[in-house]
C-alpha positions in Angstrom: 135.1 98.8 40.6 133.3 95.9 42.3 129.7 96.4 42.8 128.4 96.4 46.3 126.3 93.5 47.3 122.7 94.1 46.7 120.3 94.0 49.6 117.5 91.5 49.5 114.2 92.9 48.1 111.9 94.4 50.7 109.1 92.0 51.5 105.5 93.2 51.4 104.2 94.1 54.9 102.0 91.0 55.0 104.9 88.7 54.1 106.9 90.1 57.0 104.3 89.1 59.4 105.0 85.8 61.3 103.2 82.9 59.7 101.1 82.2 62.8 99.7 85.8 62.6 98.6 85.4 59.0 96.0 82.9 60.1 94.5 85.0 62.9 92.3 83.5 65.6 89.2 85.1 64.1 90.0 83.5 60.7 90.5 80.2 62.5 87.0 80.6 64.0 85.4 81.2 60.7 87.1 78.1 59.1 86.1 75.9 62.0 82.5 77.0 61.9 82.2 76.7 58.1 83.5 73.2 58.2 81.1 72.1 61.0 78.2 73.6 59.1 79.3 71.9 55.9 79.5 68.5 57.6 76.0 69.0 59.1 74.6 70.2 55.8 76.1 67.3 53.9 74.5 64.8 56.3 71.1 66.6 56.2 71.3 66.5 52.4 71.6 62.7 52.4 69.8 61.6 55.6 67.3 58.8 55.2 65.8 56.1 57.3 67.2 52.6 57.3 64.5 51.5 54.8 65.0 54.6 52.7 61.3 55.6 52.9 61.7 58.8 55.0 64.4 61.2 56.4 63.4 60.1 59.9 66.0 58.3 61.9 64.2 57.0 65.0 61.0 56.8 66.9 62.1 59.9 68.8 62.2 62.2 65.8 59.3 60.5 64.0 57.2 61.4 67.0 57.8 65.1 66.4 57.4 64.8 62.6 54.0 63.1 63.1 52.8 66.1 65.1 54.2 68.6 62.5 52.5 66.7 59.6 49.2 66.3 61.5 49.0 70.1 62.4 49.6 71.3 58.8 47.9 68.6 56.8 45.0 67.6 59.2 44.6 70.6 61.5 44.9 68.5 64.6 47.5 67.3 67.2 46.2 63.7 67.0 48.5 61.5 64.9 46.1 58.6 64.2 46.4 59.0 60.4 50.2 59.1 60.5 50.2 55.8 62.5 48.3 54.2 59.7 50.5 55.5 56.8 52.4 52.9 54.8 55.0 53.1 52.1 54.9 51.3 48.7 56.1 48.1 50.3 53.4 48.2 53.0 55.8 49.3 55.8 54.5 51.7 58.4 57.4 54.2 58.2 55.7 56.8 60.4 55.2 54.4 63.3 56.7 55.6 66.7 56.8 54.2 70.2 57.1 57.7 71.6 53.4 58.3 71.7 50.6 58.4 74.2 46.9 57.9 74.0 44.1 59.8 75.7 40.6 61.0 75.2 40.3 63.9 72.7 37.9 66.8 72.5 35.6 64.6 70.4 35.3 62.1 73.3 37.3 59.4 71.6 40.7 57.9 72.2 43.4 59.3 70.0 47.2 58.9 69.6 49.4 61.8 70.3 53.1 62.5 70.4 54.6 62.2 73.9 56.9 65.1 73.2 56.0 68.6 74.5 54.3 70.3 71.6 55.9 73.8 71.6 58.9 72.9 69.4 56.8 70.9 66.9 54.3 73.8 66.7 57.1 76.2 65.8 58.5 73.8 63.2 54.9 73.3 61.9 54.7 77.1 61.1 57.9 76.8 59.1 56.5 73.7 57.3 53.3 75.6 56.5 55.4 78.3 54.8 57.4 75.7 52.8 54.2 74.0 51.9 52.7 77.2 50.6 55.8 77.9 48.5 56.3 74.3 47.1 52.8 72.7 47.4 54.7 69.6 48.8 53.6 67.8 51.9 55.5 65.6 54.3 53.2 62.7 53.6 54.0 62.9 49.9 57.6 63.8 50.2 58.9 62.5 53.6 62.5 62.5 52.4 63.2 65.7 50.4 60.8 68.0 52.2 62.0 66.8 55.6 65.6 67.5 54.6 64.6 71.0 53.6 63.0 71.6 56.9 65.9 70.1 58.8 68.3 72.4 57.1 66.1 75.5 57.8 65.7 74.5 61.5 69.0 72.8 62.6 71.7 74.6 60.7 70.9 78.1 62.2 70.8 76.5 65.7 74.1 74.8 65.1 75.5 78.1 63.9 74.2 79.9 67.0 75.8 77.2 69.2 79.2 77.5 67.6 79.3 81.3 67.3 78.0 82.0 70.8 80.3 79.4 72.5 83.4 80.6 70.6 82.4 84.2 71.5 82.3 83.3 75.2 85.6 81.5 75.1 87.2 84.4 73.3 86.1 86.7 76.2 87.2 84.4 78.9 90.9 83.9 77.9 93.6 85.8 76.2 95.5 82.6 75.2 95.3 82.1 71.5 96.2 78.4 72.0 93.2 77.9 74.3 90.9 79.8 71.9 92.0 77.6 69.0 91.6 74.3 70.8 88.2 75.2 72.2 86.9 76.5 68.9 87.8 73.1 67.4 86.2 71.4 70.3 83.1 73.4 69.9 82.7 72.5 66.3 83.8 68.9 66.3 84.4 67.7 69.9 80.8 67.2 71.1 77.9 65.1 70.0 75.9 68.1 68.7 76.8 67.6 65.0 75.3 64.1 65.0 72.1 65.5 66.6 72.0 68.3 63.9 70.6 66.0 61.2 67.7 64.8 63.3 64.8 66.7 64.8 65.3 66.6 68.5 65.2 68.8 71.6 69.0 68.6 72.5 70.3 70.9 69.8 67.8 73.6 70.5 68.6 73.5 74.2 72.3 73.5 73.7 72.3 76.4 71.2 70.0 78.5 73.5 72.3 77.7 76.5 75.3 79.0 74.5 73.4 82.2 73.7 72.5 82.8 77.4 76.2 82.3 78.4 77.4 84.7 75.7 74.8 87.4 76.7 75.8 87.1 80.4 79.5 87.5 79.7 78.9 90.4 77.3 76.6 92.2 79.8 78.8 91.5 82.8 81.9 92.7 80.9 80.3 96.0 80.1 79.8 96.6 83.8 83.4 95.9 84.7 85.6 98.5 86.3 87.4 99.5 83.0 84.3 99.4 80.8 82.5 101.9 82.9 84.9 104.5 81.4 83.3 104.0 78.0 80.4 106.0 76.6 77.5 106.3 79.0 75.0 104.7 76.7 76.6 101.3 77.2 75.0 100.9 80.6 71.6 102.4 79.6 68.2 100.9 80.2 67.4 99.9 76.7 70.5 97.7 76.0 70.1 96.1 79.4 66.4 95.4 78.9 66.9 93.9 75.4 69.8 91.7 76.4 68.1 90.4 79.5 64.9 89.9 77.6 66.7 87.8 75.0 68.5 85.9 77.8 65.2 85.2 79.5 63.7 83.9 76.3 66.7 81.7 75.5 66.9 80.4 79.1 63.2 79.6 79.1 63.5 77.9 75.8 66.2 75.6 77.3 63.9 74.6 80.1 61.0 74.0 77.6 63.2 71.5 75.8 65.1 70.1 78.9 63.0 70.2 82.0 65.9 69.7 84.5 67.4 72.9 83.0 65.1 74.8 85.3 67.9 74.6 87.8 70.1 76.6 85.5 67.3 79.0 84.7 67.2 80.0 88.4 71.0 80.3 88.6 71.1 82.4 85.5 68.5 84.7 87.0 70.6 85.1 90.2 73.7 85.9 88.1 72.0 88.5 86.0 70.4 90.0 89.1 73.6 90.2 91.0 75.5 92.0 88.2 72.7 94.4 87.2 69.4 94.5 89.1 67.7 96.1 86.1 67.9 92.8 84.3 65.2 91.2 86.5 62.5 92.9 84.4 63.6 91.7 81.0 64.8 88.3 82.2 61.5 87.5 83.9 59.5 88.8 80.9 61.5 86.5 78.6 60.9 83.5 80.7 57.2 84.4 81.0 56.9 84.5 77.2 58.2 81.0 76.8 56.2 79.7 79.8 53.0 81.0 78.3 53.8 79.5 74.9 54.7 76.2 76.5 51.5 75.8 78.5 49.3 77.2 75.8 50.5 74.8 73.2 50.2 71.9 75.7 46.6 72.9 76.5 45.8 73.2 72.8 47.2 69.7 72.2 46.0 67.8 75.2 43.6 70.0 77.2 46.1 69.8 80.1 48.8 72.0 81.4 51.0 69.1 82.2 53.1 67.7 79.3 52.3 64.1 78.2 55.2 62.5 80.1 53.7 63.8 83.4 50.6 61.6 82.9 51.7 58.2 84.2 49.3 57.3 86.9 45.7 58.0 88.2 43.8 61.2 88.2 41.5 62.7 90.8 39.5 60.4 93.0 35.9 60.0 91.7 34.3 57.5 94.1 34.8 54.7 96.6 32.8 51.5 96.9 32.7 48.1 98.5 34.6 45.4 96.6 32.6 42.9 94.7 33.3 39.7 92.7 35.4 40.5 89.6 32.8 39.1 87.2 30.3 41.6 88.7 32.7 44.6 88.7 31.4 46.3 85.5 27.8 46.5 86.7 28.8 47.4 90.3 31.1 50.2 89.3 28.5 52.0 87.1 26.4 52.9 90.1 29.0 54.7 92.2 30.3 56.5 89.0 26.7 57.7 88.2 26.2 58.8 91.8 29.4 60.9 91.5 28.1 62.3 88.2 31.1 61.0 86.4 29.0 59.4 83.7 26.7 60.7 81.1 23.0 59.6 81.4 23.3 56.8 78.8 26.9 55.8 79.7 27.7 52.5 81.4 30.8 50.6 82.3 31.1 47.8 79.7 34.2 46.0 81.0 36.8 46.0 83.7 40.2 44.6 82.5 43.5 44.0 84.0 45.9 46.9 84.0 49.6 46.5 83.3 50.3 48.1 86.6 50.0 45.7 89.7 47.1 46.5 91.9 45.0 48.4 89.3 42.2 47.6 86.9 41.0 49.7 84.0 37.2 50.3 83.7 36.0 51.0 80.2 32.7 52.6 79.4 30.6 52.4 76.2 31.7 56.0 75.5 35.4 55.0 75.5 36.0 56.7 78.8 38.5 55.0 81.1 38.6 54.9 84.9 41.2 53.4 87.2 40.1 51.0 89.9 42.5 50.4 92.8 42.5 48.9 96.3 41.9 51.0 99.3 45.4 50.8 100.6 44.4 52.0 104.0 42.7 48.7 104.7 44.6 46.4 102.4 48.3 47.1 102.7 49.7 43.6 102.5 47.4 41.9 100.0 49.2 40.0 97.3 46.5 40.9 94.8 45.1 44.1 96.3 42.4 44.8 93.8 40.7 41.4 94.0 41.2 40.8 97.7 40.5 44.3 98.9 37.4 45.1 101.0 37.0 48.5 99.3 37.9 49.9 96.0 38.7 53.4 94.9 37.8 54.7 91.5 39.9 57.4 89.8 39.9 59.3 86.6 42.3 57.5 84.2 45.5 59.4 83.8 48.1 56.9 82.5 48.5 57.9 78.9 51.2 55.4 78.4 49.0 52.4 78.9 46.8 51.5 75.9 46.5 48.5 73.6 49.8 48.1 71.7 51.8 50.4 73.9 55.5 49.7 73.8 56.0 51.0 77.3 53.8 48.3 78.8 55.7 45.4 77.1 58.8 43.4 78.1 61.7 45.6 77.1 65.2 44.7 76.0 68.6 46.3 76.1 69.0 49.6 77.8 65.2 50.1 77.8 64.8 47.6 80.5 66.4 50.0 83.0 69.5 49.4 85.0 68.7 47.7 88.4 71.9 48.8 90.1 72.4 52.5 90.8 76.2 52.0 91.2 76.4 50.3 87.8 74.3 53.1 86.3 76.6 55.7 87.8 79.7 53.9 86.5 78.3 53.5 82.9 77.0 57.1 82.9 80.5 58.5 83.8 83.3 56.2 82.5 81.4 53.2 81.1 79.7 52.5 77.8 77.5 55.6 78.0 80.0 57.6 80.0 80.3 61.4 79.9 84.1 61.1 80.3 84.7 58.0 78.3 82.7 59.1 75.2 83.9 62.7 75.3 87.2 62.6 77.1 87.6 66.4 76.8 85.1 66.6 79.7 87.9 65.3 82.0 89.1 68.9 82.0 85.8 70.2 83.4 86.2 69.1 87.0 89.8 70.5 86.9 88.5 73.8 85.6 86.0 73.9 88.4 88.7 73.3 91.0 91.0 76.0 89.6 88.2 78.6 89.3 86.7 77.9 92.7 90.2 77.9 94.4 90.7 81.4 93.0 94.0 80.6 91.4 92.9 81.6 87.9 92.1 85.1 86.7 90.7 86.3 83.4 92.0 89.6 82.1 91.0 89.8 78.5 91.2 93.2 76.8 90.3 94.6 73.4 92.6 96.5 71.1 91.8 99.7 73.0 92.9 98.2 76.3 89.4 97.9 77.8 88.5 94.8 79.7 86.1 92.4 77.9 85.2 90.2 80.8 84.7 90.6 84.5 86.7 88.1 86.5 84.2 87.8 89.3 81.4 87.2 86.9 83.3 84.5 85.0 84.1 82.6 88.2 80.6 83.0 89.6 79.2 81.6 86.3 81.6 78.6 86.4 80.5 78.0 90.0 76.8 78.1 89.0 77.5 75.7 86.1 79.1 73.3 88.6 76.1 73.4 90.9 73.6 72.8 88.0 75.7 70.0 86.6 75.8 68.1 89.8 72.2 68.7 90.6 71.0 67.5 87.1 73.3 64.5 87.2 72.1 63.5 90.7 68.5 63.9 89.4 69.1 61.3 86.7 71.0 59.0 89.0 68.0 59.1 91.4 65.5 58.1 88.8 63.5 54.8 89.3 64.7 51.6 87.5 62.4 52.0 84.5 64.0 55.5 83.8 67.6 54.5 84.3 68.1 53.7 80.6 70.9 56.1 79.7 68.5 58.1 77.5 67.4 55.0 75.5 69.1 53.9 72.3 71.2 57.0 71.7 74.8 57.6 70.9 75.6 59.2 74.3 74.1 60.1 77.6 72.0 62.6 75.8 70.1 64.1 78.7 73.2 66.1 79.7 74.0 67.2 76.2 72.6 70.7 76.7 75.5 71.3 79.1 78.0 71.1 76.2 78.5 74.8 75.7 78.8 75.4 79.5 81.3 72.6 80.0 83.4 74.0 77.1 83.6 77.2 79.0 84.6 75.3 82.2 87.5 73.8 80.2 89.1 77.3 79.8 90.8 77.5 83.2 92.1 74.0 82.9 93.5 74.4 79.4 95.0 77.8 80.4 96.8 76.1 83.2 97.7 72.7 81.6 98.8 74.1 78.3 101.8 75.8 79.9 103.8 72.7 79.3 104.5 70.7 76.2 103.2 67.5 77.7 100.1 69.4 78.9 99.3 70.5 75.4 99.9 67.0 74.1 97.5 65.6 76.6 94.8 68.2 75.7 95.2 67.4 72.0 94.8 63.7 72.7 91.6 64.3 74.7 90.3 66.4 71.9 91.2 63.8 69.3 89.4 61.0 71.2 86.4 63.2 71.6 86.3 63.9 67.8 86.7 60.2 67.2 83.6 59.5 69.3 81.6 62.1 67.5 82.6 60.7 64.1 81.3 57.3 65.1 77.8 58.8 65.3 77.7 60.6 62.0 75.5 57.9 60.5 72.8 58.5 63.1 72.6 59.8 66.7 70.0 57.1 67.4 72.0 54.0 68.0 74.1 52.8 70.9 77.5 54.4 71.5 80.5 52.8 70.0 81.7 51.7 73.4 78.4 49.9 74.1 78.5 48.1 70.8 82.1 47.1 71.3 81.4 45.8 74.8 78.5 43.9 73.4 80.8 42.4 70.8 83.1 41.3 73.6 80.2 39.7 75.5 80.6 42.0 78.5 76.9 43.1 78.5 74.0 41.1 80.0 71.2 40.0 77.7 
């Protein structure tokens, strides 16, 4: 008797699952985030300056490191000692051009970092803890100790950026393809990994922005039509207060690191208020906490509520006087200043020197106090040399912290630091040129399309969990995308409207870094576009190409975020750039 054919052995349940399901979307998220963190950690573990003396990559991060070292090692915000430090070969490896100079509490002129002090103060507390545990100082170990602090500061922020952004994308779309593409873009498609191995304000701002977006989507989703059927405690006061408080702190933190982000702070407030009026208390309290810390640290550092970059001119008017011959100016100015009680009894004006600003002199007293002397513009509007030819002078408190002996900002600059004379050229290069948002990160080409699709109302989000409950509110998502569009256009217009000296693309940097904090928001704006375009094979191919080019740009900056973009360097090689 012939034996019946044997049936194939029954596969294990897991083996019978389609291959694509074995590697679930959530597993994909974990792998992407782990790889991104590993890349960042590897670069932090080997980061060093060009000379190999420190782990500082540019004047930008050295400025913050100087404040951190001065606070813990010297108990002061003044960085005079750090400016004098030399390595074994006599090189001043702590030198930074990102500094200001003004009169300190001791009545003498001191150097200070030009960066807002709140972030350096927080890092200084961490440095103090590491110092207590290891007995190492940044002055003695500017390489290994700096790497430890960078890892403790930047890796958690990069993790927060990745997790919060991926969480938001997951709630906005039910397309696994869109989720996978944007998780890869989050981890590798922006310039945030290069900025994760340098101490800067862009990674903190971007990570906090991602957290605010995630909190808003989570809170608005809880108040959707379907989610109200869940347990009543989900819309209670305490969760609402805690979430809105955290959102307020994160939103305020973004503005503390990127001042133009104040526009988005207001828009976030309106969005939270519209979806739940109870959030106004927590959100306002959170912003207030950051605002108090920002102004308090600024006062402790500079005895001023304004950050250093706001001190670029003259202070309050002290006195007016008749103009005199330049060689008699010092003696003549002393009298009006003494009459105005602006001088101490034994204080006199020793010299009046030319200022780097046209139409202004700098009067210096024997107590190292500075005053600004300008023409009375009401009577001398057209004078070629208004100070010397004016009939009257005005004397102000000195408030230009960027003008001092040896200041980089008062010298003839080169490269992008000269400022772009043409606004149209600046607009071109900042969008599709050598510092272009779209040319350096082509994935952002999907952002305007995402705005159009969302605003037109032709895209709906209907994401549900395993129990069938809706995870995101469609109206909230579209309102958020509309708010991001407004803030993006406002901030970009702000930078385009800056005077020539500030039209420098963010200085020597691997991208137009001033808009980098929008990265998590623009990734969310890509969701409608990718959902729509990925319906076709060619659409998916186009999206993959855009992502690949964006990752390519990111990879060109893995040595340091503080050099010109690869496009700028290539154009310079071709001779397309002036000077």
